[in-house]
C-alpha positions in Angstrom: 7.0 -2.8 29.0 7.2 -2.5 25.2 8.5 0.7 23.6 6.7 2.2 20.8 9.4 3.9 17.7 8.4 6.8 15.6 6.5 6.2 12.4 10.6 7.4 10.5 11.9 4.8 13.0 9.6 2.4 10.8 9.9 3.6 7.7 14.2 3.3 7.8 13.7 -0.1 9.1 11.4 -1.2 5.7 13.5 1.0 3.7 16.3 -1.3 4.8 14.8 -4.5 4.3 13.4 -3.4 0.9 17.0 -2.6 0.1 18.3 -6.0 1.0 15.8 -7.5 -0.5 16.1 -6.4 -3.9 20.0 -7.5 -3.9 19.0 -10.9 -2.8 18.8 -13.9 -5.4 15.9 -14.9 -5.8 17.0 -18.6 -4.4 17.9 -17.2 -1.2 16.4 -18.8 1.8 15.7 -15.6 3.8 13.9 -14.0 1.1 10.3 -15.1 2.2 10.9 -14.2 6.2 12.8 -10.5 5.2 10.2 -10.2 3.0 7.7 -10.6 5.6 9.8 -8.1 7.5 10.1 -5.8 5.3 5.9 -5.7 4.5 5.2 -5.6 8.8 8.3 -2.6 8.7 6.1 -0.5 6.0 2.9 -1.8 7.5 3.8 -0.9 10.8 5.0 2.9 10.0 2.1 3.7 8.2 -0.2 2.8 11.5 1.9 4.8 13.3 1.9 7.9 11.4 -1.9 7.7 11.1 -2.0 7.4 14.9 0.3 10.2 15.7 -0.3 12.1 12.8 -3.7 12.2 12.1 -4.8 14.5 14.3 -2.9 17.4 12.3 -4.8 16.6 9.5 -7.1 20.2 8.8 -10.7 19.1 8.8 -13.0 19.4 5.6 -16.4 21.2 5.8 -17.8 18.1 6.6 -15.5 17.6 9.6 -13.4 14.8 7.4 -10.2 14.9 7.6 -8.7 16.4 3.8 -7.5 14.1 1.5 -3.5 14.3 0.4 -4.0 13.0 -3.2 -7.4 13.6 -4.6 -9.8 10.3 -5.0 -9.5 9.1 -8.8 -12.9 8.3 -9.7 -11.2 5.1 -11.8 -10.3 3.4 -8.9 -12.4 1.0 -7.8 -12.7 -2.2 -5.1 -13.8 -3.0 -1.7 -12.5 -2.5 2.1 -13.7 -5.4 4.5 -12.4 -6.5 7.5 -11.8 -10.5 8.5 -12.9 -12.9 11.4 -9.2 -12.0 12.7 -9.4 -8.3 12.6 -7.3 -8.2 9.0 -8.2 -5.6 6.4 -8.7 -6.2 3.5 -8.2 -4.1 0.4 -9.0 -5.5 -3.3 -8.5 -2.8 -6.0 -9.8 -3.6 -9.4 -7.4 -2.8 -12.0 -8.5 -1.4 -15.6 
């Protein structure tokens, strides 16, 4: 049976891995593996937090959760889901 950790556990893990990665030499053979582990920990932290804390958001007038940061009219891009189930988010940089 798999035990799920808390969002703060994954955030802390991502933090420590990122610190390790930042101090690692550019030619270190384990750099790619550590980068992957860092990204996985950060992504898992976000998904866990969304699942656990998402229900705590106040509802807006239209029944949608309120945003933590106002949406900027200057940010554009696209979101799609691949056949494998990955979410791909592309932001246009202006």
